[in-house]
N, CA and C of each residue as an Amber inpcrd file, in Angstrom:
protein
   405
  -8.6930000  18.9020000  -0.3770000  -7.4730000  19.2900000   0.2880000
  -6.2860000  18.8170000  -0.5570000  -5.2870000  19.6180000  -0.6400000
  -4.0650000  19.3010000  -1.4070000  -3.0310000  18.6500000  -0.4900000
  -2.3700000  17.6430000  -1.0100000  -1.3220000  16.9510000  -0.2710000
  -0.0340000  17.0060000  -1.0780000   1.0780000  17.0490000  -0.3900000
   2.3810000  17.1110000  -1.0580000   2.6870000  15.8060000  -1.7820000
   2.1920000  14.6960000  -1.2280000   2.4330000  13.3950000  -1.8590000
   1.3070000  12.4420000  -1.5060000   1.2800000  11.3180000  -2.1890000
   0.2840000  10.2990000  -1.8990000   0.4630000   9.7730000  -0.4730000
   1.7170000   9.6580000  -0.0310000   1.9770000   9.1970000   1.3430000
   1.3790000  10.1440000   2.3680000   1.4570000  11.4380000   2.1110000
   0.8610000  12.4170000   3.0210000  -0.6550000  12.2660000   3.0660000
  -1.2400000  12.0190000   1.9080000  -2.6890000  11.8430000   1.8490000
  -3.1000000  10.5910000   2.6310000  -2.3930000   9.4920000   2.4260000
  -2.6950000   8.2490000   3.1250000  -2.5230000   8.4250000   4.6260000
  -1.4650000   9.1050000   5.0410000  -1.2060000   9.3600000   6.4580000
  -2.3370000  10.1930000   7.0690000  -2.7710000  11.2170000   6.3570000
  -3.8430000  12.0820000   6.8600000  -5.1630000  11.3170000   6.9530000
  -5.4650000  10.4950000   5.9620000  -6.7040000   9.7070000   5.9830000
  -6.6810000   8.6840000   7.1180000  -5.5420000   8.0820000   7.3480000
  -5.4190000   7.1100000   8.4330000  -5.6190000   7.7870000   9.7810000
  -5.0380000   8.9700000   9.9520000  -5.1880000   9.7050000  11.2100000
  -6.6590000  10.0730000  11.4360000  -7.3440000  10.5030000  10.3730000
  -8.7600000  10.8540000  10.4890000  -9.5940000   9.6220000  10.8360000
  -9.2740000   8.4820000  10.2310000  -9.9920000   7.2410000  10.5030000
  -9.7850000   6.8060000  11.9560000  -8.5500000   6.8830000  12.4490000
  -8.2680000   6.5000000  13.8380000  -9.0060000   7.4110000  14.8150000
  -9.0900000   8.6850000  14.4840000  -9.8140000   9.6380000  15.3280000
 -11.3080000   9.3030000  15.3440000 -11.8610000   8.9690000  14.1690000
 -13.2650000   8.5920000  14.0690000 -13.5270000   7.3040000  14.8560000
 -12.6290000   6.3300000  14.7610000 -12.8030000   5.0700000  15.4810000
 -12.7320000   5.2790000  16.9910000 -11.8780000   6.1720000  17.4380000
 -11.8050000   6.4800000  18.8670000 -13.1200000   7.1020000  19.3350000
 -13.6900000   7.9650000  18.5020000 -14.9790000   8.5700000  18.8270000
 -16.0460000   7.4840000  18.9210000 -16.0380000   6.5140000  18.0060000
 -16.9930000   5.4060000  18.0480000 -16.8510000   4.6140000  19.3430000
 -15.6100000   4.3710000  19.7670000 -15.3850000   3.6430000  21.0220000
 -16.0170000   4.3860000  22.2000000 -15.8430000   5.6920000  22.2150000
 -16.4190000   6.5020000  23.2930000 -17.9460000   6.4700000  23.2540000
 -18.5150000   6.5270000  22.0600000 -19.9760000   6.4810000  21.9070000
 -20.5160000   5.1510000  22.4110000 -19.8740000   4.0510000  22.0150000
 -20.3200000   2.7240000  22.4290000 -20.1980000   2.5590000  23.9450000
 -19.1300000   3.0660000  24.5030000 -18.9520000   3.0080000  25.9560000
 -20.0770000   3.7620000  26.6600000 -20.3810000   4.9420000  26.1660000
 -21.4460000   5.7570000  26.7280000 -22.8060000   5.0700000  26.5580000
 -23.0340000   4.4720000  25.3890000 -24.2970000   3.7780000  25.1240000
 -24.4550000   2.5800000  26.0500000 -23.3770000   1.8450000  26.2540000
 -23.4340000   0.6760000  27.1430000 -23.7360000   1.1110000  28.5800000
 -23.0980000   2.1710000  29.0360000 -23.3540000   2.6590000  30.3980000
 -24.8080000   3.0920000  30.5560000 -25.3360000   3.8000000  29.5450000
 -26.7370000   4.2320000  29.5930000 -27.6670000   3.0260000  29.5820000
 -27.3320000   2.0240000  28.7890000 -28.1390000   0.8140000  28.7300000
 -28.1260000   0.0490000  30.0460000 -26.9470000  -0.1070000  30.6340000
 -26.8350000  -0.7930000  31.9250000 -27.6760000  -0.0800000  32.9770000
 -27.5780000   1.2300000  33.0240000 -28.3360000   2.0090000  34.0010000
 -29.8360000   1.8150000  33.7930000 -30.2730000   1.8960000  32.5390000
 -31.7000000   1.7320000  32.2430000 -32.1790000   0.3320000  32.5920000
 -31.3850000  -0.6790000  32.2920000 -31.7710000  -2.0550000  32.6000000
 -31.8750000  -2.3090000  34.0900000 -30.9380000  -1.7580000  34.8310000
 -30.9470000  -1.9330000  36.2910000 -32.1280000  -1.2000000  36.9210000
 -32.4200000   0.0000000  36.4070000 -33.4950000   0.8100000  36.9730000
 -34.8860000   0.4010000  36.4970000 -34.9630000  -0.4380000  35.4650000
 -36.2690000  -0.8860000  34.9580000 -37.0190000  -1.6270000  36.0580000
 -38.3040000  -1.4650000  36.0850000 -39.1420000  -2.1290000  37.0740000
 -40.1250000  -3.0540000  36.3550000 -39.6920000  -4.2920000  36.0900000
 -40.5780000  -5.2290000  35.3980000 -41.8220000  -5.5500000  36.2170000
 -42.8930000  -5.8480000  35.5130000 -44.1180000  -6.2830000  36.1780000
 -43.9480000  -7.7670000  36.4830000 -44.0100000  -8.1590000  37.7660000
 -43.8390000  -9.5760000  38.1130000 -44.8610000 -10.4560000  37.3740000
 -44.4250000 -11.6610000  37.0400000 -45.2720000 -12.5910000  36.3010000
 -45.5890000 -13.7850000  37.2060000 -46.8590000 -14.1100000  37.2870000
 -47.2710000 -15.2630000  38.0810000 -47.3550000 -16.5100000  37.2170000
 -46.8880000 -17.6120000  37.7630000 -46.9780000 -18.8960000  37.0710000
 -48.1090000 -19.6740000  37.7300000 -49.0900000 -20.0510000  36.9170000
 -50.2850000 -20.7130000  37.4430000 -50.3840000 -22.1140000  36.8530000
 -50.6880000 -23.0680000  37.7120000 -50.8970000 -24.4460000  37.2740000
 -52.1950000 -24.9370000  37.8940000 -53.1160000 -25.3790000  37.0540000
 -54.4310000 -25.8570000  37.5150000 -55.1360000 -24.8300000  38.3890000
 -55.0210000 -23.5650000  37.9880000 -55.7100000 -22.5080000  38.7130000
 -55.0350000 -22.0520000  39.9880000 -53.8760000 -22.6130000  40.3110000
 -53.1700000 -22.2210000  41.5310000 -51.8620000 -21.5330000  41.1820000
 -51.5930000 -20.4590000  41.9030000 -50.3320000 -19.7400000  41.7450000
 -49.2200000 -20.5930000  42.3360000 -48.2660000 -20.9900000  41.4940000
 -47.1790000 -21.8400000  41.9990000 -45.8420000 -21.1140000  42.0800000
 -45.7360000 -19.9720000  41.3860000 -44.4700000 -19.2340000  41.4280000
 -44.6970000 -17.8090000  40.9360000 -43.8470000 -16.8930000  41.3760000
 -43.8640000 -15.5160000  40.9020000 -42.4670000 -15.1940000  40.3880000
 -42.4070000 -14.7450000  39.1560000 -41.1440000 -14.3650000  38.5380000
 -41.0140000 -12.8490000  38.6600000 -40.1350000 -12.3960000  39.5500000
 -40.0050000 -10.9630000  39.8280000 -39.5340000 -10.1540000  38.6220000
 -38.7290000 -10.7590000  37.7510000 -38.2210000 -10.0260000  36.5840000
 -39.1950000 -10.0170000  35.4150000 -40.3850000 -10.5000000  35.6110000
 -41.4220000 -10.4220000  34.5930000 -41.2520000 -11.4330000  33.4690000
 -41.8990000 -11.1220000  32.3630000 -41.9060000 -12.0200000  31.2070000
 -40.5070000 -12.1590000  30.6120000 -40.2780000 -13.2970000  29.9560000
 -38.9680000 -13.5010000  29.3330000 -39.0580000 -13.1750000  27.8430000
 -37.9460000 -12.7490000  27.3070000 -37.9130000 -12.3900000  25.8990000
 -36.5420000 -11.9140000  25.4780000 -36.5170000 -11.2630000  24.3370000
 -35.2760000 -10.8250000  23.7110000 -35.3520000  -9.3340000  23.3900000
 -34.1910000  -8.6990000  23.2670000 -34.1250000  -7.3050000  22.8260000
 -32.8420000  -7.1140000  22.0320000 -32.8500000  -6.1350000  21.1540000
 -31.6990000  -5.8840000  20.2940000 -31.6770000  -4.4260000  19.8620000
 -30.5330000  -4.0320000  19.3360000 -30.3500000  -2.7010000  18.7530000
 -29.9550000  -2.9150000  17.2990000 -30.6230000  -2.2150000  16.4030000
 -30.3260000  -2.3070000  14.9790000 -29.7500000  -0.9860000  14.4940000
 -28.6960000  -1.0710000  13.6960000 -28.0940000   0.1000000  13.0620000
 -28.2030000  -0.1010000  11.5560000 -28.7260000   0.9090000  10.8700000
 -28.8360000   0.8680000   9.4150000 -28.2840000   2.1620000   8.8530000
 -27.6820000   2.1310000   7.6890000 -27.3940000   0.9930000   6.8270000
 -26.1500000   0.2390000   7.2930000 -26.0250000  -0.9780000   6.8200000
 -24.9050000  -1.8350000   7.2150000 -23.5820000  -1.3620000   6.6250000
 -23.6480000  -0.5170000   5.6160000 -22.4030000  -0.0410000   5.0060000
 -21.9930000   1.3370000   5.5140000 -22.6090000   1.7880000   6.6160000
 -22.1790000   3.0500000   7.2280000 -20.8500000   2.8210000   7.9260000
 -20.1150000   3.8830000   8.1190000 -18.8090000   3.7920000   8.7640000
 -18.9140000   3.1480000  10.1460000 -19.9130000   3.5710000  10.9240000
 -20.0760000   3.0160000  12.2660000 -20.3950000   1.5300000  12.2110000
 -21.3180000   1.1260000  11.3300000 -21.7090000  -0.2830000  11.2360000
 -20.5270000  -1.1580000  10.8350000 -19.7390000  -0.6990000   9.8970000
 -18.5590000  -1.4630000   9.4680000 -17.5820000  -1.6000000  10.6320000
 -17.3520000  -0.4960000  11.3370000 -16.4480000  -0.5350000  12.4990000
 -16.9820000  -1.4960000  13.5540000 -18.2930000  -1.4100000  13.8650000
 -18.8910000  -2.2590000  14.9090000 -18.7800000  -3.7390000  14.5460000
 -18.9530000  -4.0680000  13.2760000 -18.7970000  -5.4720000  12.8460000
 -17.3500000  -5.9200000  13.0260000 -16.4060000  -5.0750000  12.6420000
 -14.9890000  -5.4350000  12.7660000 -14.5890000  -5.6230000  14.2280000
 -15.2310000  -4.8800000  15.1190000 -14.9320000  -4.9860000  16.5470000
 -15.6390000  -6.1720000  17.1880000 -16.5230000  -6.8150000  16.4610000
 -17.2820000  -7.9370000  17.0090000 -18.4350000  -7.5060000  17.8920000
 -18.8200000  -6.2350000  17.8390000 -19.9160000  -5.7270000  18.6620000
 -21.2740000  -6.0230000  18.0550000 -21.3310000  -6.0210000  16.7320000
 -22.5850000  -6.2290000  16.0190000 -22.3530000  -7.2200000  14.8990000
 -23.4670000  -7.7810000  14.4370000 -23.3640000  -8.7270000  13.3270000
 -24.4320000  -8.3830000  12.2920000 -24.2080000  -8.8020000  11.0520000
 -25.2060000  -8.5190000  10.0110000 -26.5450000  -9.1450000  10.3760000
 -27.6080000  -8.4770000   9.9930000 -28.9250000  -9.0290000  10.2920000
 -29.7380000  -9.2110000   9.0250000 -30.6420000 -10.1350000   9.0790000
 -31.5420000 -10.3940000   7.9760000 -32.3950000  -9.1520000   7.7510000
 -32.5050000  -8.7100000   6.5250000 -33.2900000  -7.5240000   6.2190000
 -32.4650000  -6.2530000   6.1690000 -31.1730000  -6.3680000   6.3670000
 -30.2950000  -5.2070000   6.2730000 -29.9240000  -4.6370000   7.6210000
 -28.7950000  -3.9980000   7.6500000 -28.3030000  -3.4070000   8.8770000
 -27.4600000  -4.3840000   9.6800000 -27.0540000  -3.9240000  10.8310000
 -26.3110000  -4.7570000  11.7700000 -27.0420000  -4.6990000  13.1070000
 -26.8350000  -5.7120000  13.9210000 -27.5830000  -5.7860000  15.1700000
 -26.7010000  -6.1710000  16.3430000 -27.0730000  -5.6540000  17.5020000
 -26.4560000  -6.0050000  18.7740000 -27.5450000  -6.6620000  19.6150000
 -27.3590000  -7.9380000  19.9600000 -28.3090000  -8.6260000  20.8210000
 -27.9720000  -8.3260000  22.2720000 -28.9780000  -8.0140000  23.0520000
 -28.7910000  -7.7450000  24.4740000 -28.7030000  -9.0920000  25.1810000
 -27.5690000  -9.3400000  25.8090000 -27.3490000 -10.6360000  26.4460000
 -27.4430000 -10.5730000  27.9660000 -27.4320000  -9.3920000  28.5240000
 -27.4990000  -9.2560000  29.9790000 -28.9190000  -9.3310000  30.5060000
 -29.0510000  -9.2890000  31.7980000 -30.3320000  -9.2140000  32.5080000
 -31.1550000 -10.4930000  32.4300000 -30.4960000 -11.6250000  32.3510000
 -31.2080000 -12.9020000  32.3800000 -32.2340000 -13.0080000  31.2640000
 -33.4650000 -13.3620000  31.6360000 -34.5180000 -13.5330000  30.6410000
 -35.5140000 -12.3810000  30.6260000 -35.3080000 -11.3650000  31.4290000
 -36.2740000 -10.2760000  31.5670000 -36.3620000  -9.4120000  30.3110000
 -37.4810000  -9.5130000  29.6110000 -37.6610000  -8.7240000  28.3980000
 -37.7650000  -7.2360000  28.7370000 -38.3150000  -6.9030000  29.8850000
 -38.4460000  -5.4980000  30.2690000 -37.0740000  -4.8500000  30.4940000
 -36.2040000  -5.5390000  31.1870000 -34.8600000  -5.0040000  31.4400000
 -34.0400000  -4.9520000  30.1470000 -34.1290000  -5.9970000  29.3370000
 -33.4050000  -6.0310000  28.0630000 -33.8960000  -4.9130000  27.1440000
 -35.1970000  -4.7100000  27.1120000 -35.7860000  -3.6720000  26.2700000
 -35.3470000  -2.2710000  26.7280000 -35.2910000  -2.0680000  28.0430000
 -34.8310000  -0.7820000  28.5860000 -33.3840000  -0.5350000  28.1700000
 -32.5420000  -1.5720000  28.2520000 -31.1400000  -1.4630000  27.8320000
 -31.0640000  -1.0750000  26.3520000 -31.7850000  -1.8130000  25.5130000
 -31.7400000  -1.5620000  24.0690000 -32.2130000  -0.1530000  23.7320000
 -33.2750000   0.2870000  24.3750000 -33.7990000   1.6260000  24.1120000
 -32.8120000   2.7230000  24.4770000 -32.1790000   2.5840000  25.6260000
 -31.2020000   3.5820000  26.0710000 -29.9580000   3.5600000  25.1770000
 -29.5140000   2.3720000  24.7980000 -28.3350000   2.2170000  23.9280000
 -28.5960000   2.8870000  22.5780000 -29.7490000   2.5870000  21.9860000
 -30.0950000   3.1640000  20.6840000 -30.2370000   4.6830000  20.7700000
 -30.7710000   5.1650000  21.8730000 -30.9430000   6.6130000  22.0480000
 -29.5950000   7.3340000  22.0230000 -28.6110000   6.7770000  22.7080000
 -27.2750000   7.3870000  22.7160000 -26.6840000   7.3830000  21.2950000
 -26.8460000   6.2900000  20.5880000 -26.3340000   6.2430000  19.2110000
 -27.0080000   7.3140000  18.3570000 -28.3320000   7.4420000  18.4720000
 -29.0600000   8.4570000  17.6890000 -28.6010000   9.8670000  18.0410000
 -28.3040000  10.1070000  19.3150000 -27.8260000  11.4260000  19.7370000
 -26.5090000  11.7900000  19.0660000 -25.7840000  10.7800000  18.5770000
 -24.5190000  11.0130000  17.8920000 -24.6460000  10.8600000  16.3740000
 -25.8740000  10.9130000  15.8790000 -26.0980000  10.8970000  14.4390000
 -26.0810000   9.5190000  13.7880000 -26.1470000   8.4700000  14.5830000
 -26.1470000   7.1030000  14.0490000 -27.5910000   6.6220000  14.0190000
 -28.0330000   6.1170000  12.8760000 -29.4090000   5.6370000  12.7430000
 -29.5430000   4.2960000  13.4510000 -30.1420000   4.3430000  14.6390000
 -30.2560000   3.1450000  15.4730000 -31.6770000   3.0080000  15.9950000
 -32.1130000   1.7570000  16.1170000 -33.4570000   1.4510000  16.5730000
 -33.3890000   0.3000000  17.5680000 -34.2870000   0.3310000  18.5480000
 -34.3620000  -0.7670000  19.5150000 -35.5590000  -1.6450000  19.1660000
 -35.4130000  -2.9330000  19.4190000 -36.5210000  -3.8650000  19.2000000
 -36.5440000  -4.9010000  20.2980000 -37.7050000  -5.5170000  20.4870000
 -37.8100000  -6.5880000  21.4720000 -38.9680000  -7.4970000  21.0990000
 -38.9830000  -8.6770000  21.7030000 -40.0990000  -9.6010000  21.5290000
 -40.1380000 -10.5600000  22.6990000 -41.3360000 -11.0400000  22.9800000
 -41.5080000 -12.0210000  24.0420000 -41.0600000 -13.3850000  23.5340000
 -40.6380000 -14.2120000  24.4600000 -40.2130000 -15.5680000  24.1080000
 -41.3720000 -16.5180000  24.3140000
């Protein structure tokens, strides 16, 4: 594209960047809403706590663990924006990650959130993956 001056080019690039960042905000908002819904609707398998062969407690939210969303590559426009916004942080092995902090210790609910969040990002062309592990 031809510009009348360097200032016009800079102005146009800034406007395009702001528009892209606004789109990212909307995507993240949508992903968070989808994740919250999935986490709330998840039905964890209750976990029994046994001591000396006797059931002493039942944990309704199931096993405890962690879940996260990974976006790769870390130098993509979205990943750079997400880091600047404080939404994600660099992760070992490349990419950026969002740790799921809601839903107490329930790995099932956290995993449902991460899966739904990553799905929304992928629907918008962002390479995102969900992961989880038991504690």
